[in-house]
C-alpha positions in Angstrom: -21.5 -10.1 -16.9 -23.2 -9.6 -20.3 -23.1 -5.9 -19.8 -19.5 -6.1 -18.9 -18.6 -7.9 -22.1 -20.8 -5.6 -24.3 -19.0 -2.5 -22.8 -15.6 -4.0 -23.6 -16.7 -4.8 -27.2 -17.9 -1.2 -27.6 -14.5 0.0 -26.3 -12.7 -2.1 -28.9 -14.9 -0.9 -31.7 -14.6 2.7 -30.7 -10.8 2.4 -30.7 -10.6 1.2 -34.3 -12.3 4.4 -35.6 -9.2 6.3 -34.6 -6.5 4.1 -36.1 -4.9 6.7 -38.4 -1.4 8.2 -38.9 0.1 9.9 -36.0 -0.1 13.7 -36.1 1.9 16.5 -34.6 2.2 20.3 -34.3 5.5 22.1 -34.4 7.2 25.4 -35.3 10.9 25.3 -36.0 12.9 28.2 -37.4 16.5 27.7 -38.5 16.9 24.7 -36.1 19.1 21.6 -36.5 17.4 18.7 -38.3 17.9 16.6 -35.1 15.4 19.0 -33.4 12.8 17.8 -35.8 13.5 14.1 -35.0 13.3 15.0 -31.2 9.9 16.6 -31.7 8.6 13.6 -33.5 10.0 11.2 -30.9 8.3 13.2 -28.1 4.9 13.8 -29.7 4.5 10.7 -31.8 6.6 8.0 -30.0 8.8 7.1 -33.0 12.5 6.3 -32.8 15.0 7.2 -35.5 18.1 5.5 -36.9 20.5 7.3 -39.2 24.2 7.8 -39.8 25.9 10.8 -38.2 27.9 11.2 -41.4 24.6 11.7 -43.3 22.6 13.8 -40.8 24.5 16.4 -38.9 23.5 19.4 -36.7 25.0 21.8 -39.3 21.9 21.1 -41.4 19.2 23.7 -40.5 15.5 23.6 -41.3 12.5 25.8 -40.8 8.9 24.4 -40.7 5.5 25.3 -39.3 2.9 22.5 -39.2 -0.4 22.4 -37.3 -1.9 18.9 -36.8 0.0 17.4 -39.7 0.9 13.7 -40.2 4.5 12.4 -39.7 4.6 11.3 -43.3 3.7 14.8 -44.5 6.4 16.4 -42.4 9.1 13.9 -43.4 8.2 14.2 -47.1 8.4 18.0 -46.9 11.7 18.2 -45.0 13.7 15.1 -46.0 12.8 14.8 -49.7 13.5 18.5 -50.3 17.0 18.1 -48.7 18.0 15.0 -50.6 17.1 12.5 -47.9 14.8 9.5 -47.9 13.1 7.6 -45.1 11.6 4.2 -44.4 8.9 3.4 -41.9 10.6 0.2 -40.6 7.8 -0.5 -38.0 5.2 1.3 -36.0 8.0 2.7 -33.8 11.1 2.9 -36.0 12.0 5.3 -38.9 15.3 4.9 -40.8 16.8 8.0 -42.5 19.3 8.0 -45.4 20.3 9.6 -48.7 18.3 9.2 -51.9 19.7 6.7 -54.4 19.1 6.6 -58.1 18.4 3.0 -59.1 20.4 2.0 -62.2 19.8 -0.7 -64.8 22.7 -2.7 -63.2 20.9 -2.6 -59.9 17.7 -3.9 -61.4 19.5 -6.8 -63.0 21.2 -7.8 -59.8 19.5 -10.7 -58.0 18.3 -10.0 -54.4 20.3 -11.7 -51.7 19.0 -12.3 -48.1 21.6 -11.2 -45.4 21.0 -13.0 -42.1 22.7 -12.6 -38.7 22.3 -12.3 -34.9 22.9 -9.4 -32.5 24.3 -10.7 -29.2 25.9 -9.2 -26.0 29.3 -10.0 -24.6 28.0 -13.2 -23.0 26.5 -14.5 -26.2 22.8 -13.7 -25.4 20.7 -12.4 -28.2 19.6 -8.8 -27.9 15.9 -8.4 -28.8 14.5 -5.3 -30.7 17.9 -3.8 -31.6 17.6 -1.1 -34.3 19.6 -1.9 -37.4 20.2 0.5 -40.3 21.7 -0.5 -43.7 23.6 2.0 -45.7 25.7 2.2 -48.9 28.1 5.1 -48.3 25.7 7.7 -47.1 22.6 6.3 -48.8 19.9 4.5 -46.8 19.1 1.0 -48.0 16.6 0.2 -45.2 16.2 -0.6 -41.6 14.8 -3.3 -39.4 14.5 -4.4 -35.8 16.0 -7.7 -34.5 13.6 -10.4 -33.2 13.2 -11.6 -29.6 16.3 -13.8 -29.9 18.4 -11.1 -31.6 18.1 -12.6 -35.1 17.7 -10.4 -38.1 17.5 -10.7 -41.9 17.5 -8.2 -44.7 17.1 -8.7 -48.5 18.8 -6.4 -51.0 20.3 -6.5 -54.5 23.9 -6.5 -53.3 26.6 -5.5 -55.8 29.9 -7.4 -55.6 32.9 -5.4 -54.3 30.6 -2.6 -53.1 31.1 -1.3 -49.6 28.1 -1.4 -47.2 27.6 -0.2 -43.6 25.5 -1.5 -40.7 24.6 0.7 -37.8 23.3 -1.1 -34.7 21.9 0.6 -31.6 20.0 -0.6 -28.5 19.2 1.0 -25.2 21.9 0.2 -22.6 24.5 -0.7 -25.3 27.1 1.2 -27.1 26.2 1.9 -30.8 28.2 0.0 -33.3 29.1 0.7 -36.9 30.3 -2.2 -39.1 31.6 -2.0 -42.7 31.8 -4.9 -45.1 32.5 -5.5 -48.7 30.1 -7.9 -50.4 30.2 -10.9 -50.7 32.4 -11.1 -47.5 29.6 -11.1 -44.9 31.2 -13.3 -42.2 31.6 -10.3 -39.8 27.9 -9.5 -39.8 26.6 -12.9 -39.2 27.2 -12.7 -35.4 27.5 -9.1 -34.2 28.6 -8.5 -30.6 27.8 -5.1 -29.0 29.0 -4.0 -25.6 27.1 -2.6 -22.7 27.2 1.2 -22.4 29.5 1.6 -19.4 28.8 5.3 -19.3 25.1 4.6 -19.0 25.8 2.2 -16.1 27.9 4.9 -14.4 25.1 7.4 -14.8 22.7 5.0 -13.1 25.0 4.4 -10.2 25.7 8.1 -9.5 22.2 8.7 -8.3 23.2 11.9 -6.5 23.2 13.5 -10.0 19.4 13.2 -10.1 17.4 16.0 -8.7 15.6 15.3 -5.4 12.4 16.7 -6.9 11.1 16.2 -10.5 7.8 17.9 -11.5 5.3 16.4 -14.0 2.0 17.7 -15.2 -0.2 15.9 -12.6 2.4 15.0 -10.0 5.8 15.6 -8.6 8.4 12.9 -7.8 10.7 12.6 -4.8 13.8 10.6 -5.9 14.6 8.7 -2.7 17.3 6.4 -4.2 20.6 8.2 -3.9 19.4 11.0 -1.8 19.7 11.7 1.9 16.4 10.0 2.4 17.6 6.7 0.9 19.6 5.2 3.7 18.9 4.3 7.4 15.2 5.2 7.4 12.0 3.3 7.5 9.1 4.0 5.1 7.2 6.3 7.5 10.4 8.3 8.2 11.0 8.7 4.5 7.5 10.2 4.1 8.1 12.5 7.2 11.2 13.9 5.5 9.9 14.2 1.9 9.1 17.7 0.6 5.4 18.5 0.5 4.3 15.6 2.8 3.2 16.1 6.4 3.1 13.1 8.8 1.4 13.7 12.1 2.4 12.1 15.4 -0.7 9.8 15.1 0.5 8.6 11.7 -1.9 10.8 9.7 -0.5 11.7 6.3 -1.3 14.9 4.4 -0.2 16.6 1.1 0.4 20.2 1.9 -3.1 20.9 3.2 -5.5 19.2 5.6 -7.3 16.6 3.5 -6.8 12.8 3.9 -4.7 11.0 1.3 -4.6 7.5 -0.2 -1.3 5.7 0.0 -0.2 3.3 -2.7 2.8 1.0 -2.9 3.7 -0.2 -6.4 0.2 0.6 -7.6 -1.4 -1.1 -4.7 -3.4 1.1 -2.3 -2.9 0.3 1.4 -6.4 0.1 2.8 -5.7 0.5 6.5 -6.4 2.9 9.3 -3.9 5.7 9.8 -2.3 4.1 12.9 -2.0 0.6 11.3 -0.7 2.1 8.0 2.0 3.9 10.0 2.9 0.5 11.6 3.1 -1.1 8.2 5.2 1.7 6.7 7.7 1.2 9.5 8.3 -2.3 8.2 9.6 -0.9 4.8 13.2 0.1 4.3 14.3 3.3 2.7 16.9 1.2 0.8 14.1 -0.6 -1.0 12.3 2.7 -2.1 13.1 4.1 -5.5 10.9 7.2 -5.5 7.7 8.7 -4.2 5.0 10.1 -6.5 2.9 12.8 -5.0 -0.4 13.3 -6.9 -2.5 16.0 -5.4 -5.2 15.8 -8.0 -5.5 12.2 -9.3 -7.0 11.5 -12.8 -10.1 9.3 -13.3 -8.3 6.0 -13.6 -7.6 6.2 -9.9 -10.3 5.5 -7.4 -12.1 8.6 -6.2 -11.2 7.9 -2.5 -8.5 10.2 -0.9 -9.8 13.7 -1.0 -6.3 15.0 -0.4 -4.7 13.1 -3.3 -2.5 10.1 -3.6 1.0 9.2 -2.4 2.5 6.5 -4.5 5.6 4.7 -3.1 7.6 2.9 -5.8 9.9 0.2 -4.7 13.1 -0.6 -6.5 13.0 -3.2 -9.3 15.8 -5.7 -9.8 17.5 -5.6 -13.2 19.5 -8.8 -13.4 19.0 -12.3 -14.7 19.6 -15.1 -12.3 19.6 -14.1 -8.6 19.7 -10.6 -7.1 19.1 -9.7 -3.5 20.0 -7.6 -0.5 20.5 -8.1 3.3 20.2 -5.4 5.9 20.3 -4.8 9.6 19.8 -1.8 11.8 20.3 -0.8 15.4 18.8 2.3 16.9 19.2 3.7 20.4 16.0 5.5 21.5 17.1 7.3 24.7 17.4 4.3 27.1 15.6 1.7 24.9 16.9 -0.2 21.8 15.3 -0.9 18.5 16.6 -3.3 15.9 15.6 -5.0 12.7 16.8 -7.2 9.8 15.5 -8.4 6.5 16.3 -10.1 3.2 14.9 -9.7 -0.3 15.5 -12.1 -3.3 14.5 -12.1 -6.9 15.2 -14.9 -9.4 14.5 -15.3 -13.1 14.4 -18.5 -15.2 13.6 -17.8 -18.8 10.0 -16.6 -18.7 9.4 -17.3 -15.0 10.0 -14.5 -12.4 10.1 -15.3 -8.7 10.5 -12.8 -5.9 10.2 -12.7 -2.2 11.1 -10.6 0.9 10.8 -10.9 4.6 11.6 -8.3 7.3 11.3 -8.3 11.1 11.9 -5.7 13.7 11.5 -5.1 17.4 11.6 -1.8 19.3 11.2 -0.6 22.8 10.6 3.0 23.9 9.4 5.2 26.7 6.8 8.0 26.3 5.8 10.7 28.9 2.5 12.5 28.6 0.3 14.9 30.6 -3.3 16.0 30.3 -5.0 19.0 31.9 -8.7 19.6 31.7 -10.5 22.7 32.9 -14.3 22.3 33.1 -17.0 25.1 32.9 -17.8 24.6 36.6 -14.2 25.3 37.6 -13.4 21.6 38.2 -9.9 20.6 37.2 -8.4 17.3 36.1 -4.7 16.6 35.8 -2.8 13.4 34.9 0.8 12.4 34.2 1.5 9.2 32.3 4.6 7.1 31.8 4.2 4.7 28.9 6.4 1.7 27.9 6.2 0.3 24.4 7.4 -3.2 23.3 6.5 -3.7 19.7 7.4 -6.4 17.2 6.8 -6.4 13.4 7.0 -9.0 10.7 6.2 -8.6 7.0 6.5 -11.0 4.1 5.9 -10.7 0.3 6.2 -13.5 -2.2 5.3 -13.4 -5.9 5.6 -15.2 -9.2 5.0 -14.1 -12.8 5.1 -15.9 -16.1 5.4 -14.5 -19.6 3.0 -16.5 -21.8 4.5 -14.8 -24.8 5.9 -11.4 -25.6 2.5 -9.8 -25.3 0.8 -11.7 -22.5 1.7 -12.4 -18.9 0.1 -13.6 -15.7 1.2 -13.1 -12.1 0.3 -14.0 -8.5 1.4 -12.4 -5.3 0.8 -12.9 -1.6 1.5 -10.3 1.1 1.1 -10.6 4.8 2.0 -8.9 8.1 2.0 -10.1 11.7 2.5 -7.4 14.2 2.5 -7.4 18.0 2.1 -4.1 19.9 2.3 -4.1 23.7 1.9 -0.9 25.6 1.9 -0.4 29.4 0.6 2.8 31.0 1.2 4.1 34.6 -0.8 7.3 35.4 -1.0 9.6 38.4 -4.3 11.4 38.5 -5.5 14.4 40.4 -9.0 15.8 40.4 -10.1 19.1 42.1 -13.8 19.7 42.5 -16.7 19.2 44.8 -15.2 15.8 45.6 -11.5 16.2 45.2 -9.4 13.0 44.8 -6.1 11.6 43.8 -5.3 8.2 42.4 -3.3 6.0 40.2 -4.3 4.0 37.1 -2.6 1.1 35.3 -3.4 0.0 31.8 -2.2 -2.7 29.5 -3.0 -2.5 25.8 -2.2 -5.6 23.6 -2.8 -5.5 19.9 -2.3 -8.3 17.3 -3.2 -7.0 13.8 -2.5 -9.2 10.8 -3.6 -9.4 7.2 -3.0 -11.7 4.3 -3.8 -10.9 0.7 -3.5 -12.7 -2.6 -3.6 -11.1 -6.0 -3.9 -12.6 -9.5 -3.4 -10.5 -12.6 -3.4 -10.9 -16.4 -2.1 -8.4 -18.9 -2.3 -8.2 -22.6 -0.1 -5.9 -24.7 -1.9 -5.0 -28.0 0.7 -2.9 -29.7 4.0 -1.1 -29.2 2.3 2.3 -28.5 1.1 1.2 -25.0 -2.4 -0.2 -25.8 -3.5 -3.1 -23.7 -5.9 -4.9 -21.5 -5.4 -5.7 -17.8 -7.5 -7.9 -15.4 -6.9 -8.0 -11.7 -8.5 -10.2 -9.0 -7.9 -9.9 -5.3 -8.8 -11.6 -2.0 -7.9 -10.2 1.4 -8.4 -11.6 4.9 -7.7 -9.3 7.8 -8.0 -10.1 11.6 -7.3 -8.1 14.7 -7.4 -8.9 18.3 -7.2 -6.1 20.8 -7.3 -6.3 24.6 -7.2 -3.4 27.0 -6.9 -4.0 30.8 -7.6 -1.1 33.1 -7.3 -0.7 36.9 -7.7 2.6 38.8 -7.4 3.2 42.6 -8.5 6.5 44.1 -8.7 8.1 47.6 -12.5 7.9 47.1 -13.0 4.1 46.9 -16.3 4.3 45.1 -14.4 5.8 42.1 -12.2 2.7 41.8 -12.6 0.6 38.7 -11.3 -2.7 37.2 -12.4 -3.6 33.7 -11.2 -4.8 30.3 -12.2 -4.2 26.7 -11.8 -6.9 24.1 -12.3 -5.6 20.5 -11.7 -8.3 17.9 -12.6 -7.8 14.2 -12.4 -9.8 11.0 -12.6 -8.6 7.4 -13.0 -10.4 4.1 -12.6 -8.4 0.8 -13.0 -9.6 -2.8 -12.5 -7.4 -5.8 -12.2 -7.7 -9.6 -11.2 -5.0 -12.1 -10.3 -4.6 -15.7 -8.6 -1.7 -17.5 -8.4 -1.1 -21.2 -6.0 1.4 -22.9 -5.9 2.3 -26.5 -3.1 4.6 -27.8 -3.4 6.0 -31.3 -0.8 7.2 -33.7 -1.9 10.8 -33.6 -1.0 11.4 -29.9 -4.5 10.5 -28.8 -5.2 7.9 -26.1 -8.4 6.4 -24.7 -8.8 4.6 -21.3 -11.7 2.8 -19.7 -12.2 0.4 -16.9 -14.6 -1.4 -14.6 -14.3 -2.5 -11.0 -16.3 -4.4 -8.4 -15.4 -4.7 -4.7 -17.3 -6.6 -1.9 -16.4 -6.2 1.7 -17.7 -7.9 4.9 -16.6 -6.6 8.3 -17.4 -8.3 11.6 -16.6 -6.0 14.7 -17.1 -6.8 18.3 -16.7 -4.9 21.6 -16.8 -6.9 24.8 -16.6 -4.8 28.0 -16.2 -6.8 31.2 -16.0 -5.7 34.8 -14.0 -7.5 37.4 -16.4 -8.1 40.3 -15.8 -10.4 43.3 -13.0 -12.2 41.6 -14.9 -12.9 38.3 -15.2 -11.2 34.9 -18.8 -10.1 34.2 -20.1 -8.8 30.9 -21.3 -5.2 30.8 -24.0 -5.4 28.1 -24.4 -1.6 28.0 -20.9 -1.2 26.7 -20.7 -4.4 24.6 -21.7 -4.6 20.9 -21.4 -6.7 17.8 -21.7 -5.0 14.5 -21.6 -6.5 10.9 -21.0 -4.3 8.0 -21.4 -5.2 4.3 -20.5 -3.0 1.4 -20.6 -3.4 -2.4 -18.8 -0.9 -4.7 -19.4 -0.8 -8.5 -17.1 1.5 -10.4 -16.5 2.6 -14.0 -14.3 5.3 -15.6 -13.3 6.7 -19.0 -10.6 9.2 -19.9 -9.4 10.9 -23.1 -5.9 12.4 -23.6 -4.8 14.5 -26.5 -1.7 16.5 -27.4 -1.4 19.4 -29.8 2.3 20.2 -30.0 3.3 21.6 -26.6 -0.3 21.8 -25.4 -1.9 18.6 -23.9 -5.2 17.9 -22.2 -6.7 15.0 -20.4 -10.4 14.6 -19.5 -11.9 11.9 -17.3 -15.1 10.9 -15.7 -15.5 8.2 -13.0 -18.8 6.8 -11.6 -18.9 4.9 -8.3 -22.0 3.3 -6.8 -22.1 2.3 -3.1 -24.5 -0.1 -1.5 -24.1 -1.0 2.1 -25.9 -2.7 5.0 -25.1 -2.2 8.7 -26.4 -4.5 11.4 -25.9 -3.9 15.1 -26.7 -7.4 16.4 -26.5 -6.5 20.1 -28.5 -3.3 19.8 -30.9 -4.7 17.1 -30.2 -1.7 14.9 -30.0 -1.8 11.1 -29.3 0.8 8.4 -28.9 0.8 4.6 -27.3 3.3 2.3 -27.3 3.4 -1.5 -25.7 6.3 -3.4 -24.1 7.1 -6.8 -21.4 9.6 -7.3 -19.7 11.1 -10.4 -16.1 12.3 -10.3 -14.9 14.4 -13.2 -11.2 15.4 -13.7 -9.5 17.8 -16.1 -5.7 18.3 -16.7 -4.3 20.9 -19.0 -0.5 21.5 -19.6 1.4 23.9 -21.7 5.1 23.3 -22.3 7.1 26.5 -22.5 10.7 25.4 -23.0 11.3 21.7 -23.6 15.1 21.9 -23.2 14.7 23.5 -19.7 11.6 21.5 -18.8 9.5 24.6 -18.1 5.7 24.4 -18.2 2.4 25.7 -16.8 -0.5 23.5 -15.8 -4.1 23.6 -14.5 -5.8 20.6 -12.8 -9.3 20.0 -11.5 -10.8 16.9 -9.8 -13.6 15.9 -7.6 -12.8 13.3 -4.8 -14.4 11.7 -1.8 -13.3 10.2 1.5 -15.5 7.4 2.9 -15.6 6.7 6.6 -13.5 3.8 7.9 -15.4 0.6 8.8 -14.5 1.0 12.5 -15.8 4.6 12.6 -19.3 3.4 11.5 -19.6 0.9 14.3 -22.1 2.2 16.9 -20.0 1.3 19.9 -18.9 3.1 23.1 -15.3 2.3 24.0 -14.1 3.4 27.4 -10.4 4.1 27.5 -10.3 5.2 31.2 -12.5 6.9 33.8 -12.4 10.3 31.9 -11.9 9.5 28.2 -14.3 7.6 25.9 -14.4 6.8 22.1 -17.7 6.6 20.3 -18.5 5.2 16.9 -21.0 6.9 14.5 -23.1 4.9 12.1 -24.5 8.2 10.7 -21.3 9.2 9.1 -21.5 10.0 5.4 -18.6 10.5 2.9 -17.0 13.9 2.5 -16.7 15.3 -1.1 -13.9 17.6 -2.2 -13.6 19.9 -5.3 -9.9 20.9 -5.9 -8.5 23.3 -8.4 -4.7 23.7 -8.8 -2.6 26.0 -11.0 1.2 25.7 -11.1 4.4 26.1 -13.1 7.8 24.6 -13.4 10.5 27.1 -14.4 14.2 28.0 -13.9 16.5 25.0 -13.1 13.7 22.8 -11.7 12.1 25.4 -9.5 8.3 24.9 -9.2 5.4 26.7 -7.6 1.6 26.2 -7.4 -1.5 27.5 -5.8 -4.7 25.6 -5.0 -8.2 25.9 -3.7 -10.3 23.0 -2.1 -13.9 23.0 -1.1 -15.0 20.0 1.0 -18.7 19.2 1.8 -19.6 17.1 4.9 -16.1 17.3 6.2 -15.2 14.4 8.6 -13.3 15.3 11.7 -12.8 14.0 15.3 -14.6 16.1 17.8 -13.7 16.2 21.5 -16.9 16.9 23.5 -17.4 17.2 27.3 -20.3 15.3 28.7 -21.8 14.6 32.1 -19.5 13.2 34.8 -16.5 15.2 33.6 -16.0 12.6 30.8 -14.6 13.7 27.4 -16.1 11.9 24.4 -14.2 11.6 21.1 -16.3 10.9 18.0 -15.9 11.4 14.3 -18.6 13.5 12.8 -19.7 15.3 9.6 -19.3 19.1 9.8 -20.3 21.9 7.4 -18.3 22.6 4.4 -14.6 23.6 4.7 -12.7 26.0 2.5 -8.9 25.7 2.0 -6.5 27.5 -0.2 -2.7 27.4 -0.2 0.6 27.5 -2.1 3.8 25.6 -2.4 7.3 26.5 -3.7 10.2 24.2 -4.3 13.8 25.3 -5.0 16.5 22.8 -5.8 19.9 24.5 -5.6 23.5 23.3 -6.3 25.6 25.4 -3.9 28.9 24.0 -5.2 30.4 20.9 -6.6 29.3 18.0 -4.3 26.9 20.1 -2.3 23.2 20.1 -3.3 20.2 21.4 -1.4 16.5 21.3 -1.8 14.4 23.9 -0.1 10.6 24.0 0.0 7.9 26.2 1.6 4.2 25.8 1.7 1.2 27.4 3.4 -2.5 27.0 3.6 -5.5 28.7 5.2 -8.3 26.4 6.4 -11.8 27.6 7.6 -14.9 25.8 8.5 -18.0 25.8 10.8 -18.0 23.4 13.7 -21.5 23.2 15.2 -21.9 26.9 14.8 -18.4 27.8 15.9 -16.3 29.4 13.1 -12.7 28.1 12.9 -10.0 29.7 10.7 -6.2 29.0 10.8 -3.3 29.7 8.6 -0.4 27.2 8.6 3.1 27.6 7.3 5.6 24.8 6.5 9.3 24.9 5.5 12.0 22.3 5.0 15.7 22.5 3.9 17.6 19.4 3.0 21.4 19.3 2.2 23.6 16.5 0.8 27.4 16.9 0.7 29.6 14.4 -1.1 33.2 14.3 0.2 34.7 12.4 -2.7 36.8 9.4 -1.5 35.6 9.8 2.1 31.9 9.7 2.9 28.6 11.5 2.3 26.9 13.9 4.7 23.2 14.7 5.0 21.3 17.3 7.0 17.8 18.5 7.1 15.7 21.0 9.1 11.9 20.8 9.2 9.5 23.4 10.6 5.7 23.4 10.7 3.7 26.2 12.3 0.6 25.5 14.5 -2.5 24.0 12.7 -6.0 22.9 13.5 -7.8 19.6 13.3 -11.6 19.7 14.1 -11.7 21.6 17.4 -8.1 20.9 18.4 -5.1 23.2 17.9 -1.7 21.6 17.4 1.5 23.4 18.4 4.4 24.0 16.0 7.0 21.4 15.3 10.8 21.8 14.8 12.9 18.9 13.8 16.5 18.3 12.7 18.2 15.3 11.2 21.9 14.5 10.6 23.5 11.6 8.8 26.7 10.2 7.4 27.2 7.2 5.0 30.1 5.3 3.5 30.3 2.6 0.8 32.7 -0.3 0.7 33.3 -3.4 -1.5 32.7 -1.6 -4.8 29.7 0.1 -3.4 27.8 -3.1 -2.6 28.2 -2.6 1.2 27.0 0.6 2.8 27.2 1.8 6.4 24.9 4.6 7.5 25.0 6.5 10.8 22.4 9.1 11.8 21.3 11.3 14.6 17.6 12.3 14.7 16.4 15.4 16.5 19.8 16.1 18.2 18.5 19.2 20.0 15.4 17.3 21.3 13.0 19.9 20.1 10.2 17.7 18.8 7.2 17.2 21.0 3.4 17.1 20.8 1.2 19.8 22.3 -2.6 20.0 21.6 -5.1 22.5 22.8 -8.9 21.7 22.6 -11.6 24.2 23.5 -15.3 23.4 23.2 -18.5 24.2 25.2 -16.5 26.0 27.9 -14.1 23.1 28.4 -10.3 23.4 27.8 -8.0 20.3 27.2 -4.2 20.7 27.3 -2.3 17.7 26.1 1.5 17.2 26.0 3.5 14.1 24.9 7.2 13.5 24.5 8.4 10.6 22.4 12.1 9.5 22.3 12.8 11.5 19.1 16.5 12.1 19.8 17.9 8.8 18.5 21.2 7.4 17.3 21.1 4.6 14.6 23.5 2.5 12.6 22.4 0.5 9.6 24.2 -1.9 7.3 23.0 -2.8 3.8 24.7 -5.4 1.5 23.6 -6.0 -2.1 24.5 -9.0 -4.1 23.7 -10.4 -7.5 24.5 -13.2 -9.9 23.3 -13.2 -13.5 22.2 -11.0 -16.4 19.7 -8.2 -16.8 16.0 -8.5 -16.4 13.1 -6.5 -15.1 11.3 -8.0 -12.1 7.5 -8.3 -12.6 5.2 -6.1 -10.5 1.9 -7.6 -9.3 -0.9 -5.1 -9.2 -3.9 -5.3 -6.9 -7.5 -4.0 -7.3 -8.7 -4.0 -3.7 -6.6 -0.9 -3.0 -8.9 1.7 -1.4 -11.0 -0.9 0.5 -7.8 -2.1 2.3 -7.2 1.4 3.7 -10.7 1.5 5.2 -10.3 -1.9 6.9 -8.7 -0.2 9.9 -6.3 -3.0 10.6 
């Protein structure tokens, strides 16, 4: 703890050394003077207040400055052109005409003018910008306080005319004239909400689907074809640049694993359980998705393929705001339905929020497996699967503003899911002892987790400097029971057994982040984090013999896993005009103990890793948003806790899953170069080198059994590209088209694998004004490889129609997914002379109707977001 405090003190001391005037670099030739103000606002984070009668775009300036201060630039340009300026605060500059002070002015006594800025309902408007002018001459400028009150002292001259100019974000600017001493009209100033701004926010279809930033690109879900009638997993499936496999695996363009975050909280679950959790989210609650292929050092190093950050909508009203929704979906012959409610309430400095959603779905799958063995034996099976799943999720939170610079918050999140699957399989085996048979299996899973987060934030200045502390506790449990019965024409092959695989996880974490932003477009970040995890796994295999269940000790195991992670990072960011650079370094130390109690096996690991990152961006045309960028980062992917368990789990008579306590993390170096150019078009290329790649291997063993096990392989090389083209075909018809491709190669136990994969998606949204909105998308992915399995191409189509009622607070959405029924799963695995052909068809052709109703009562506010620090560990829980 003493080291922790010393490091923070060093950070604060280091920050003070750079507290100097903000600097900028610019080159303007015969440009409007407003262009100068815009450059200063972008580079140095100042706001300007001035009278349009004084400063107009007809005034042209030329200036070339390299790393000059704001004061130097303003003195050179404004004073030479008959203007003056005043640094009202560390974020506001007032501009006006020079005034020659006369003797009469000096003899006039100073008078303090007081007043309040309020909205139409009488509530004070904090931090409104106020400029004072006499004719076209600047007298000064201030910012209103938290309650909207302001005061200004000046040597007012009787019968002189003065002007107040008031502006605030979200409100219409107001200009007031008064003749001193008649100041009644400025004592209580009412400004109106900017109706045009509100309309722009509501017409979300005007926003582009894709926005490109230096280190990420953003998919604007709200207002797009993705924003209605989908669950969270379906939104990811339909988002440009994201690939979601049939098993719930999520990738960004290429083949590396990603880390998924929701409102800054990483979801630490296995791929299958994360997919189930995402199905509990509603697309109507999602604002946008940030796709970060090369994350900077402030993010944990986990997720070799990058980060997908899902940002949920934030309420903006005082009092109560909420939404209700329900959905019905027909999945071939089976139904699926769900409902939910979310509420947010604010009382002065207290923020309360909560949501709950529940769903149930039934579906039928058909699957077949064909295995050809080296000795010419042949296995064939056909399976009918019935799924009956139920999902429940809740989220409750509270936050309190201690003062304008400090706040605390607490949040609890939990899920309770029930997944029941029933399998009926017909089996045929051709060999020395040919046979046929039937197998019945029941798979019951009850995963749940409950987490509580506490955070504290301190705002140190208006530039963005601050301190953040986050503490987390997570408890996760899972019960899983698999009953299996098989009956063959050869009775000695018959079997009747069950696997019970419960697990329990406890996770504690604590982190702190410090940010210092300086006036000269320079920022410094540093942070520390500690996370401790304990996982208790058990596999109980029992055979049904003579009417009793008997434990099979050879296939039973209890494994306890403990892990401590200590992490620290530092990053520096600097801008030189249109050029900006960010450098970061992260260190993570891992110490872990594994104990197989049943097998009396123990192992320990202790390793330290360093993860540098570099981001360089050059703006080309700020008006058009064009830029080029180069990113580099080193990342890792740790094995999940369940993968490290040295168990042997028998699914049926021919398929078995093995754990692997010898798994080590995989490390990835990624280099990315890209550009944003004409009308939002973007393109990039990348190269990734991964050492100790983790992949699931299908391996044939004695007795015609196929063993599945995750292993570390040799290094893999991957390079690829992506291109995105948003196009407005005509008024009311917008489309976004994207293509991507990559080539992946690696050695798999001496066998060289190389595969090129191509991906394309076209999305269309048509607004029929006064009628309804139409959406359509087509998605294609060519064959790709995963370890020693080759996965066939996918073709998917989606159609939708939506209509709003009751002043747009009620929305109906109807959709048809995969109307041509082309989506299916086909895998081919070849290894050691064995070939496995797998086929599965899910009910992808579905018809759904959803209803969403939004309601509110109150004024504006921003709902607090509770951050968590146990992000990456949750993903690895595998629950």
